[in-house]
N, C-alpha and C positions, 0 to 999 in steps of 0.2 A: 232397340230404337230404329225406326225407319226414317232416315234423314230425308229421303226424297219425298215421302208422304208429308213430313212436317213442313218442308219448303213449299210444297203444293198447297198446303192448308194456309200458310201465310200469304201466298200469292192470291189465293181465292178471296180471303178476307180483305186484302188490300184492293182487289178489283171491285168487290162489293162496296167497300167504303168510298172509293173514288167515284164510282158510278152513282151511288146514292147522293153524295155531296154535290156532284154536277147537276143531277136532276133537281134537287131542292134549290140550288143556286139559280138555275135557269127559270124555275117557277117564280122565285123571288124577284128576278129582274123583270120578268114579263108582267106578273100580276101586281107587283108593288111599285117598282121603280117606273116602268113605262106606263102602267095604268094610272099612276099618280100624275104623270106628265101629260098624258093625252086625255085623261078624264073618262076612259072606258077600258074594260078588260081586254087584254090581248090574247087571242087564241094561240095555243102552242101545239095542238095535235098534229098539224101538218107542217110544222117547222123542221126543215131538214137539219138545221144546225143542232137541234136537240139530239137527234139520233147519231149524227156524225160525232158529236161531243161524247156521247155514251160509249163510243168505240175508241176515239182518239185520246181523250183525257185519261182514262185508266191506263192505257198503254204508255202514255208519257210518264205517269207516276211510277209505273213499274221500272222504266228506264232510270228514273231518278233514284229509286230505292236500290236497284241493282248496282248502279254506278257508285253509290255511296257505301256499298258492301253490307247492306242490311241483311241480305239472305245468307251471309256467312255465319258460322258458329250458331246455328239456329237453336241449339239446345242450351246454350250458355247465356241465358237472359235473366235480367232482374227487372222487377216492375218499375223501379225508380229510373233505371237506365232506359227503359222503354219509353217512359214519359219524356225524358230528355231528348232522345233521338227523334221521336215522333214530332215533338214541338219544333226542333231545329229544321228537320226536313220539311215540315209543314210551312215554315216561313219561307225557306228558299224555293221550294217547289211552287208555292202559291204565287210568289213574285214572278217566277219564270213563266208559268202557265197564264197568269192573269194578263201580263203585259204582252204576251204573244197571241193572246186570244182575240179573235176578230168577231165581234158581235154585230148584229144588225140593228142594235138599239143605240141610243145615245143618252147622255146624262145632262141634266141642266146645269150642274156646277161641280166643282172639284170635290165638294163635301160628299155628294152622292157617289162620285167615282171611288173615293177611298173608303167610303162606307161599304160599297160593294166588295172591295178587296178584303175588308175585315170580315164581312159576312162569309165570303167563300173560305177564307182561312179558318174561321171558327167552325164552319160546317165540316170541312174536310178533316181538320185535325181532331175535332171532337169524335166524329164517327169512327175514324181510323184508330184512335187511341182506345176507344171503348172495345172494339172488336179485338184489337191486338192484346189488350190486357186479359181478355177471356182466354185466348190461345196460350199466352205466356203463363198465366196462372195455372192452367192445366198442365203445362210442361213442368213447372216448378213443383207442383203437387206430386206428379209421377216420379220425379227425381228424389224428392225428400222422402217418399215412401218406398224407395228402393225398387221401383218398377222399371225405371230407366237409369242408365249410368254410363260411365266411360271406363273402358278397359285400362287399368292403371298399373304402372310399374313403380315399385319403390327402389331407390338407389341407396343402399345401406342396410346393415343388419345389426347396428350397435344400439346404444341406449336411446338415441334420438329416434331411430326407426321404430323401435319397440313402442315407445311412448306414443308416437304418431299413429301406429297401426291400432293400438288399443283404443285410442281416442276416437278414431274414425269408426271402429267396429261397434262401440257402445253408444255412439251419438244417437240421440232420439230422432233427429232429422238428418237424413243422409245428405252429403254434399255431392253425391253422384260418383264416388270413386269405387269401382268394382276392382279390387286389388287382385291381380293375377299371380303375383309373385314378387321376388326382390332380386336385385343385383347385389352380390356380396361385397362387403367392405374389406378392410385389411385383415380382419379376423374371419376367415372363410368358414369356420366351423360353428361359430356362434349364431344362435337364433332362438329367441323366445316369443316367436310370433305364431304359435299354434302349428297348424299343418301347412302354412304358407310355404310354397316351394321356392328353392333358389333356382333362378332361371339362367344364371351365368355370372360372368365377371364384367368389370367396367369396360374391358377391351372388346367385349362381345355385345355391347348394348345395342348397336345398330341392328345386328342379326336378331336379337331378342325382340326388338320393337317390330320388326317385319314378321317374324314367325308367329308371335302372339297377338298381332294386330293391335298393338298398344296405342291408345289415344292420349293418355296423360302420363307424364313422368314426374315423379316427386323425388327430388334430391334431399335426403335426410341423413347426411353423413355426420359422424361425430367430429369434435374439434380437431383431432389429430389427423383427420382425413380430408380437411378442407383444401389441401393443395391439389386434390383431384378435381375440384369444381370447374376451373377454367377449361381444362381438357374435355371434361364431360359435356360442358355447354357447347364447345366447338363441335363435338361429335353429333350432338342432338340437333343443332340448329338447322340442319338440312333435312331432318325427318319431319313427317307430317304429324307432329304431336304438340300438345300444350305442356310447357315445362313450368314446374313450380319448385321452389326451394324453401326449405325450413330455415328461417333466419336465425342467426346466433345473436347473443347479447352484445357482442362487439359491434356488429353491424347496426343494431338498434341504437346504441349509444352514439354512433357517428351520424345518426339520422338518415341512413341509407335505405331504410325499409319503407316500402310503400304498400299499404294494405287496401284491399277492396272488399274484404269479408270481415264483418264485425263479430258475428256470432259463431262462425265455424272455426276450423283449425287455423292456426297462425301460419299462413303460407304466403310467400311472395311469388307472384307470377312474372315470368321473364317474357317480355314481349319482343319477338323477333321481327315484327313489322317495322320497316324503315320509313314508310310513308303512310299517311291516311289513305283509305281505299279510294276516295274521290280523286286524290292526286295521282294514284296509280292508274286509275281509269283515264284521267286527263293525259298522263304521260304516254300511255299506250295509244290513245287517239292521236296525240302529237306525233308519235313515232310513225304510225301508219300514214298520216297525211304527208309528212315531210318526205318519207321514203317513196311514196307514189309520185310525188312532185319531182323528186330528184331523179328517179328512174325515167320518167316521161320527158322532162325538160333536158336531162343530161344524155339522152340517147345519142345525139350527134357526137358528144364528147366520148362516149363509150366506143363508138365506131372508129373515131380517129385514134384513140389509144390502142384499140385492137389492131388496127392497120400498122401503127408504129411498132408495136411489139412483134408482129409477124415479120416486118421488114428488118428489124434489128437483130433477131436471133431465132434459131430454130426451137420449136416447141409450142405448146398450147398458149392461148391468150389468157385463160383463167388458171388460177392456182387454187387447189382445194387441199385442206389440211384438217386433221382432227384436233379439236380443241375441247377444253372443259368449260362448261357454262353453268347455268342456273342450277342450283341444288346438286352440283357435281356431275351433271349429265353431259355426255359427249355429243358433239355436233360437228358438222363439216363447215368450216369457214371458207368464204369465197373472197379472192383477191385477184387483182391483175398481177400476172407473173412479172416479177422484177429481177429474177435471178436465172442463171443457167439451169437447165433441167437436171444436171448432175450435181446440184449445189450441196446436197446432203448425202452423197454417196458414201461418206465416211461416218454417217450417223447425224443426229440432231445437232445443229449449230445455230447460235444467234448471229444476227447480222451486225456488222460494224459500219462506221461512217465511210470508211474507204475499203469496203469489202470487195475483193477481186472477183467474187462470184456474181456480183451485180452486173446486169447489162447496162448499156449506155442509157437506154430509155428507162430502165429500172431505177437508176440513180435519180433521174428527174422525178419519177413517180413517187419515190420514197420521200424526197425533199418536199414535194408539194402535197404529199399525203393522198394523191389521186389513186394510188394502188388500193386504197381502202374502199373506194366507191362501190364495188360489187357487194359489199356487206349490207347495203340497203336491202338486198334480197333476204339476207339472214334476219333482218329486222322485221320484214313483212311476214316471214315464217314464224315469228315469235321466239326465235332463238337468241336474239340480241336486242338491245336498245340502242338508240342513237348515242346516248351518254351513259357510260358505265365503265367499270374497270376492264382493261384489256384482257381477253381470254388467253390463257396460256396452254401449252402442251403438258401432258401428264409427266413427261420426262423432266421438265424444268420445275413443275409444281413440287414434285418429290424432293428436289434439291432446295427449293425455297422454304418448304415446311420445316426442314431440318434447322434452318437458321431463324425462321420466324413462323412458329406453329399457328399463329393467329391469322395467317394468310387465308385459311379456309373460310374465314368470315366473309370474304368477298363473294363467296358462292351463294350468299343470301339474296343477291340481286342479279339481274341479267347483265352479262358483259356488254360492253358498248363499242361503237366505232371509234369514238373519242372518249377521253376521260380527263379528270383533273391531273392524274399522273402523267398522261400523255402530253398535256399542255405544259405542265411545269417541268417535266424531265425529258420527255421524248422517248425514242426507242432505246431499250436497254441492250447493252452489248455483252453483259455477263450476269451471273446470278446475283452478285453483290449489287449491281445497278438495278436489277429487278426488285430486290428487297427495298432499295431506297425509293424507287418509284411507287412501290406498294403502299408506303406510308401516306402518300397523297391520296391514294384510292381508299384507304381506311378512313381518312378524314372526310372524304366525299360520302362514304357509307353512313357515317355518323351525322352528316349535315345535309342529307339529300333533300332537294326541293326543286320545284319547277323553275324557280328563279335562278338557282345555281346551274341547272342544266342549260338555260339560255345563255348565261355568262360564258360557260365552257364552250358552247357552240360558236359564240362570237369570237372568242380567242382562237379557236381552231380555224375558223374562216380566215382570220388575219394571218395565221401561220401558213395556210395554204396559199394565200395571195402573195405573201412575201417570200415564199419558198424557204422558210426557216426550219422545216422539219428535220429533226436530228436522226 
């Protein structure tokens, strides 16, 4: 499968749809609406707005589609879902474009105005949906006939894995799983799955995914192996794969199983996305805008803080340190220096409220949270967000994970300058407090929204103004 070509194909069809809809709509406005009002036909050949629209309108639609995440997972489409997404994006996009559009014509009454909106929506959505269904139907056909597929790894080699393997192998229409091998269960020697190779054990799953370029992972363990599932999910969540689980009867009785595939194998997909794509796009736009504003407006404050740090103690103004961020990747965090330069001569240490290693200016910066301001640079670089769990050092993460293995779930999102845990708990002075603070960040992860981000930012601003930072 050529993912890039498929994306280009979708982009081209969307450009053609948007351009065609705009052309037909423009002709409708000139030859029907305005012609009916003036009593004569309106020439459009030399109308500059026709040609400007043919360039600008398709570009605006591409931004809307990209911002909503339409061009992600380009091979995993259904016709019904395509109708739904095209209809919803058509409504939103038509409203945005129509009311931002400046035409040189006018309408006699509101009925004509809203009728024009309906005509544009119908033209754009109809043409777009028609061309998209052609492309999606071709994709589905190639997947079902085993021309295209996803490199798949089975986790398990017991009865459940065997049944699933044989079901997928003999299915008349493929679901796109090109099975590369399996991860062994508790019985390492057992396998009745033909020549399917064993690629490793559960502790090696990340290495197997990377080595074999796995795109889909299916957990199909037997009942006595279900205690492995949480740990496996935590390992897989930071990998670029789609995770599916074979549900058991217990989960089905509890009503916990959500299916989106009626005719294929009974699999539950685990969704690691914490926010809809449009909210992610809005959050990133919000991060960039606020960070640029903070760095530009706050430049005099930066200069004053820098002078104060230099006058108070020897050493650099800024402090850099390696932290663990999104997907477990390392990055260098920026802060104003609040401690002596030899603060960690005896190894990594957490700060406390009356830490003797703090400088006088540093104590003020910590209480007011002003030491965090340079992290707006990390936000602009895409390493952090304004709101998100605080990034930690690997040294302390290894200790936290021993007490709370689910800490690694926080790596599903970018770390932040401020967080729910930071607002509710403040700076942690030991690993036990880091675990307590983490509970608030886990709650944030499960309830992420732009509204919650704004609330956390307001509370953070109040803490800074009042100097209540712990």
